[in-house]
C-alpha positions in Angstrom: 161.9 131.4 96.3 158.5 130.7 94.7 157.7 133.0 91.7 154.5 133.4 89.8 154.7 135.3 86.5 151.6 136.5 84.5 149.2 133.8 85.9 145.7 133.8 84.3 142.9 131.4 84.9 139.5 131.4 83.2 136.4 129.5 84.3 133.1 129.5 82.4 131.6 133.0 82.8 134.4 134.4 84.9 138.1 135.3 84.7 139.3 134.2 88.1 142.9 135.4 87.7 144.1 138.1 85.3 147.9 138.4 84.7 149.0 138.0 88.3 152.7 138.1 89.2 153.9 137.4 92.8 157.0 136.3 94.6 157.1 134.4 97.9 160.5 134.1 99.7 161.7 131.4 102.1 161.9 132.4 105.8 159.0 134.8 105.3 155.3 134.9 106.2 153.5 136.4 103.3 149.8 137.2 103.5 147.5 137.0 100.5 144.3 139.0 101.0 141.2 140.1 99.0 137.4 139.8 99.0 135.7 136.6 98.2 136.0 135.9 94.5 139.2 137.9 94.3 141.1 134.8 93.2 143.1 133.8 96.3 142.0 130.2 96.6 142.3 129.8 92.8 145.9 131.0 93.0 146.6 128.6 95.8 145.2 125.7 93.8 147.4 126.5 90.8 150.5 126.5 93.0 149.6 123.1 94.4 148.6 121.6 91.0 144.9 121.2 91.8 144.2 123.7 89.0 146.4 124.5 86.0 146.8 128.1 84.8 145.7 129.0 81.3 148.6 131.5 81.0 151.7 132.2 83.0 154.7 130.4 84.5 155.9 129.3 87.9 159.5 129.2 89.2 161.1 127.5 92.2 164.5 128.9 93.2 164.8 130.5 89.8 164.1 127.4 87.7 160.8 126.9 85.8 158.6 124.2 87.2 155.4 122.6 86.1 153.2 121.3 88.9 150.9 118.7 87.3 149.0 117.6 90.4 148.9 117.7 94.2 151.3 114.8 94.6 153.7 116.6 92.3 153.5 119.6 94.5 154.3 117.6 97.6 157.3 116.1 95.8 158.4 119.7 95.2 158.1 120.5 98.9 154.9 122.4 98.6 151.8 121.6 100.8 148.5 123.3 101.6 146.0 123.5 104.4 142.9 124.0 102.4 140.0 126.2 103.4 137.7 123.3 102.6 137.9 120.5 105.2 139.3 117.5 103.2 139.4 114.4 105.3 138.4 110.7 105.1 135.6 110.4 107.7 135.9 106.6 108.1 139.7 106.7 108.7 141.5 107.4 112.0 143.2 110.7 112.9 146.7 109.2 112.2 145.7 107.8 108.8 144.4 111.2 107.8 147.7 112.9 108.9 150.0 110.6 107.0 147.7 109.9 104.1 150.0 111.3 101.3 153.1 109.5 102.7 151.9 106.1 103.8 154.4 104.4 101.5 157.2 105.7 103.8 155.8 103.6 106.6 155.7 100.3 104.7 158.1 97.4 104.6 157.0 95.4 101.6 153.2 95.1 102.2 153.5 95.5 106.0 152.4 98.9 107.4 154.1 100.1 110.6 151.0 101.4 112.4 152.9 101.9 115.7 155.3 104.3 113.9 152.4 106.1 112.1 150.6 106.6 115.5 153.8 107.9 117.1 154.3 110.4 114.2 150.7 111.5 114.3 150.9 112.0 118.1 153.9 114.3 117.7 152.0 116.7 115.3 148.8 116.5 117.2 150.7 117.8 120.2 152.3 120.5 118.1 148.9 121.9 117.0 147.5 121.5 120.6 144.8 119.0 119.7 143.9 116.6 122.5 142.6 113.6 120.6 144.1 110.1 120.1 145.8 109.1 116.8 143.5 106.1 116.8 140.3 108.1 117.1 137.9 108.0 114.1 137.8 111.4 112.5 134.1 111.4 111.6 133.0 112.3 115.2 135.2 115.3 115.6 134.1 119.0 115.2 134.9 121.1 112.2 137.6 123.0 114.2 139.3 119.7 115.3 139.3 118.5 111.7 140.9 121.8 110.6 143.7 121.3 113.2 144.2 117.8 111.9 144.7 119.2 108.4 147.2 121.6 109.8 149.0 118.7 111.5 149.0 116.9 108.2 150.7 119.7 106.4 153.3 120.2 109.1 154.1 116.5 109.1 155.2 116.7 105.4 158.0 119.1 106.4 157.4 121.1 103.2 159.5 124.2 102.4 156.5 126.1 101.1 153.3 125.8 103.2 150.1 127.4 102.0 147.5 128.2 104.7 144.1 129.0 103.2 142.0 130.5 106.0 143.6 128.2 108.6 142.0 129.9 111.6 138.5 130.2 110.2 137.1 127.5 112.4 139.4 128.1 115.4 138.9 130.1 118.6 141.2 132.9 119.7 143.2 130.5 121.9 143.7 127.9 119.1 144.5 130.7 116.6 147.2 132.0 119.0 148.7 128.5 119.2 148.8 128.3 115.4 150.5 131.7 115.2 153.3 130.4 117.4 153.7 127.4 115.0 153.8 129.6 112.0 156.5 131.8 113.6 158.6 128.6 114.2 158.2 127.6 110.6 159.6 131.0 109.6 162.6 130.4 111.8 163.1 127.1 110.0 163.4 129.0 106.7 160.0 127.8 105.5 158.0 130.1 103.2 154.4 130.5 104.6 151.7 131.8 102.3 148.9 132.9 104.6 145.4 133.5 103.2 143.2 135.2 105.8 140.3 137.6 106.1 141.4 138.5 109.7 143.3 141.7 109.2 144.5 142.0 112.8 145.8 138.5 112.6 147.7 139.3 109.4 149.2 142.5 110.9 150.4 140.6 114.0 151.9 137.6 112.1 153.0 138.4 108.6 156.0 140.2 107.1 154.3 141.2 103.9 150.7 141.4 102.5 149.7 141.1 98.9 146.2 142.0 97.8 144.1 140.7 94.9 140.9 142.4 93.7 138.6 140.9 91.0 141.3 138.5 89.9 143.9 141.2 89.5 147.0 142.0 91.5 146.7 145.3 93.4 150.0 145.5 95.3 152.3 144.2 98.0 153.2 146.1 101.2 155.3 145.5 104.2 153.2 144.8 107.3 155.4 147.2 109.2 154.3 150.1 107.1 150.6 149.4 106.7 147.4 149.6 108.9 144.0 148.0 108.8 142.4 150.9 106.8 145.1 150.7 104.1 144.5 146.9 103.6 140.7 147.4 103.5 141.0 150.1 100.9 143.3 147.9 98.8 140.8 145.0 99.1 137.5 146.9 98.4 138.7 150.1 96.8 137.1 152.4 99.4 137.3 153.2 103.2 135.7 150.8 105.7 132.8 152.1 107.7 132.1 150.9 111.2 129.0 151.8 113.2 127.3 150.8 116.5 124.3 148.8 115.6 122.1 149.9 118.5 119.4 148.0 120.4 116.8 145.5 119.5 113.1 145.4 120.3 113.3 142.3 122.4 109.9 141.0 123.8 109.5 139.5 127.2 108.3 136.4 125.5 110.2 133.1 125.5 110.1 131.5 122.1 112.5 128.8 123.1 113.3 127.4 126.5 115.6 124.5 127.3 115.3 122.9 130.7 117.8 120.5 132.3 119.3 119.3 129.0 121.4 116.2 129.7 123.5 113.8 127.6 125.5 111.2 129.4 129.2 112.1 129.6 128.6 115.6 128.2 125.8 117.9 129.4 124.3 117.8 133.0 121.1 119.7 133.3 121.9 122.7 131.1 119.1 125.3 131.0 118.6 128.6 129.1 115.9 130.6 127.2 115.7 132.7 124.0 113.3 135.7 123.8 111.4 136.9 120.8 113.4 139.3 118.6 116.6 138.6 120.5 120.1 137.7 119.3 121.5 135.4 122.0 125.2 134.6 121.8 126.8 131.2 122.6 130.5 131.8 123.2 133.3 129.4 124.3 136.3 127.4 123.1 135.9 124.5 120.6 134.4 121.5 122.5 132.9 123.7 125.2 129.4 122.7 124.3 128.1 125.5 122.1 127.6 123.6 118.8 126.9 120.3 120.7 123.9 122.0 122.5 122.6 123.5 119.2 122.6 120.1 117.6 120.5 118.7 120.4 118.0 121.5 120.1 117.4 120.9 116.4 117.3 117.1 116.6 120.6 116.4 114.9 121.7 114.5 118.0 119.7 112.8 120.7 119.5 114.1 124.3 119.2 111.7 127.2 117.2 114.0 129.4 115.6 117.4 129.6 112.8 119.2 127.8 112.6 121.9 125.1 109.7 124.3 124.9 108.7 126.3 121.8 106.4 129.2 122.4 105.5 127.7 125.8 104.6 124.3 124.5 106.7 121.2 124.9 108.4 120.3 121.7 109.1 116.8 120.3 112.0 117.2 117.9 113.6 114.0 116.6 115.2 115.4 113.4 116.3 118.6 111.7 113.2 118.1 109.5 111.0 118.1 112.6 112.5 121.3 113.8 111.8 123.0 110.5 108.4 121.6 109.7 106.8 121.5 113.1 108.5 124.4 114.9 109.9 126.8 112.2 113.4 126.5 113.6 116.4 126.3 111.3 120.2 125.7 111.8 123.0 127.2 109.7 125.8 124.8 110.4 129.4 125.7 111.1 130.5 123.1 108.6 129.1 124.2 105.3 131.2 121.8 103.2 130.0 118.6 104.8 126.7 119.5 106.3 125.4 122.9 105.0 125.6 122.4 101.3 125.2 119.7 98.6 128.4 120.7 96.7 127.7 118.7 93.6 124.2 120.3 93.2 123.2 123.7 91.8 122.8 126.9 93.7 119.1 126.7 92.9 118.8 123.2 94.5 120.7 124.3 97.6 118.7 127.5 98.1 115.3 125.8 97.8 115.8 122.4 99.5 114.2 123.7 102.7 111.0 124.8 100.9 110.4 122.0 98.4 107.3 120.8 100.3 105.9 124.3 100.2 106.3 124.8 96.4 104.8 121.5 95.2 102.1 122.0 92.5 98.9 120.0 92.2 100.8 117.2 90.4 103.1 116.9 93.5 106.1 118.3 91.5 108.2 121.3 92.3 106.8 124.4 90.7 109.6 125.7 88.5 108.1 129.2 88.5 108.0 129.4 92.3 111.5 127.8 92.6 113.0 130.4 90.1 111.2 133.2 92.0 112.7 132.1 95.3 116.2 131.6 93.9 116.2 134.9 92.1 115.0 136.7 95.2 117.6 135.0 97.5 120.5 135.5 95.1 119.6 139.2 95.0 119.0 139.5 98.8 122.2 137.6 99.7 124.3 139.2 96.9 125.5 135.8 95.8 128.1 136.0 93.0 127.3 133.1 90.6 127.4 132.7 86.9 123.9 131.3 86.9 121.3 129.6 89.2 122.4 126.2 87.8 126.1 126.7 88.7 127.3 123.9 91.0 127.9 125.0 94.6 131.4 123.6 94.8 132.6 126.1 92.1 131.6 129.2 94.2 134.1 131.0 96.4 134.0 130.2 100.1 132.1 133.4 101.0 129.4 132.8 98.3 129.0 129.3 99.5 128.4 130.6 103.0 125.8 133.0 101.6 124.0 130.1 100.0 124.2 128.1 103.3 122.5 130.9 105.1 120.2 131.7 102.3 118.4 128.3 102.2 117.3 128.9 105.8 116.1 132.5 105.1 114.1 131.0 102.2 112.4 128.8 104.7 111.3 131.9 106.7 112.2 130.4 110.1 111.0 132.1 113.2 113.9 130.8 115.2 117.3 130.6 113.6 120.5 129.1 115.1 123.5 130.4 113.2 126.8 128.7 113.8 130.0 130.6 112.8 128.2 132.8 110.2 131.3 134.5 108.8 133.8 131.7 108.7 136.1 132.3 105.7 134.4 135.4 104.4 136.0 138.7 103.5 135.5 142.1 105.3 132.9 143.3 102.8 130.8 140.0 103.0 131.3 139.9 106.7 129.7 143.3 107.2 126.9 142.3 104.9 126.1 139.1 106.8 126.3 141.1 110.1 123.7 143.5 108.8 121.6 140.7 107.5 121.5 138.9 110.9 120.8 142.2 112.7 117.9 143.1 110.4 116.4 139.6 110.8 116.0 140.4 114.5 115.5 144.2 114.2 113.1 144.4 111.3 111.6 141.0 111.0 111.4 140.1 114.7 113.2 136.8 114.2 114.8 135.1 117.3 118.4 134.1 116.8 121.0 132.0 118.6 124.5 133.2 117.4 127.4 130.8 117.9 130.7 132.4 117.1 134.4 132.1 117.9 134.9 135.7 116.7 134.7 137.8 119.8 134.2 141.2 118.0 131.4 139.6 116.0 129.8 138.2 119.1 130.0 141.6 120.9 128.7 143.5 117.9 125.6 141.4 117.3 124.6 139.6 120.5 122.4 141.4 123.0 122.9 138.7 125.7 125.8 136.3 125.8 126.0 132.8 127.4 129.6 131.7 128.1 130.4 128.0 127.8 133.2 125.9 129.3 133.4 122.2 129.7 129.8 121.6 128.6 128.4 124.0 131.1 127.1 127.6 130.9 129.5 129.3 133.3 127.9 132.7 133.2 125.7 135.2 131.3 126.5 138.7 130.1 123.5 141.0 130.1 122.7 144.7 129.6 124.2 144.7 126.1 120.8 145.8 124.7 120.3 148.7 127.1 123.8 150.0 127.4 126.5 150.5 124.8 129.3 148.7 126.5 132.9 148.9 125.2 134.5 145.9 123.4 137.3 145.9 126.0 134.8 145.8 128.9 132.7 142.9 127.5 135.8 140.9 126.4 137.3 141.1 129.9 134.0 139.9 131.4 133.9 137.0 128.9 137.5 136.1 129.8 136.7 136.0 133.6 133.8 133.6 132.9 136.0 131.3 130.8 138.9 131.2 133.4 
């Protein structure tokens, strides 16, 4: 049993945890929920020695324990799959999986790489990831990196495993595989602490759910005796409201058209178009080509053949900067930690980096007045919770980091916006806000949006046309979503047929 008693943690300008007491039992899957900034990740980091509490005590099996650092936590059979992707890009998949335990594979100064690769292969198979142990990790997608982090935690054979938003980058298929793994851990008498914003996932998987709100403990309930609305009310202090968003004023005007996009060994003459004022969905499993195609469009990766037209004219895009400066096209990446944000820089710097050229004064320096105006406006518009504009991005909660990642492209006032997994790791309140924001960009401002999402309800809620991807091909198109209010079940079944 892992017990936390009267835990408090204070950061400059905010009390992240306020007298929190919780108990996690072996052989139990215990969900920890709350809105962004509620204190969930802070509590996880205290358990694993990454942070130290200012007040309170921790007990393992009834005995007081002081976890001084992460290595100390591992030695006490505690491990975590962090919400942030924490890998060594230059290392192999196997090296990342056994990183904390490489000494166990040494005889003197000789490392048994064959054994390391064999162990890594075992856990890669367990999480259902089809990559080689010897592959370099830097070329993998965010979802694949997340699965590698899960494999790493499983390989430690810990008695207490903390999963902080483990399915945030995963598709439904991959999430179901993870759920099977977690259930097996429960049977092996492991305590699983499961942090998630996906309420249906929690109700399906977990035995208990505890809720934090504004750093305080709200309560613990059995998942057998609670429903979605009960959890939402505990999280946000009120009932959840759900409404059909309606239709968009989509013009018969192609703002972006891709013709015969080809990359050797990947895409073979893929074509599609995006209309003005439209939200076009890209849906498919990880590796199906959704994100890979988006990166070609904005110049992050090079295509071997094909053409892209913006507003009817052939575009020449060699970099993300070209897509922004020449064609007013922006890209909200799925991987905010490594690509979307400069974590060691301020909220202000992150929000204005896309508009620096626009706000230079006559001395070719950034106008502080204009910069402050843009930042204040965007913090207010995005409802970003931050002690100040100069707060470093790494210290924000995951949901607020995501708002900054989206906000920098809104500040650039792009006409075409590609948004990849917009609500990864955000709570139910922030999720609805981001959905409304995306909808209003198209509905009220006439922006044209490509939405990439592994969240099927999100896709069906927002997209008014959906392209389904499989094996780097567009296998089909779902239309009539703008004219007809079709049920979630009907559209999801159609998506499933196109992915079969």
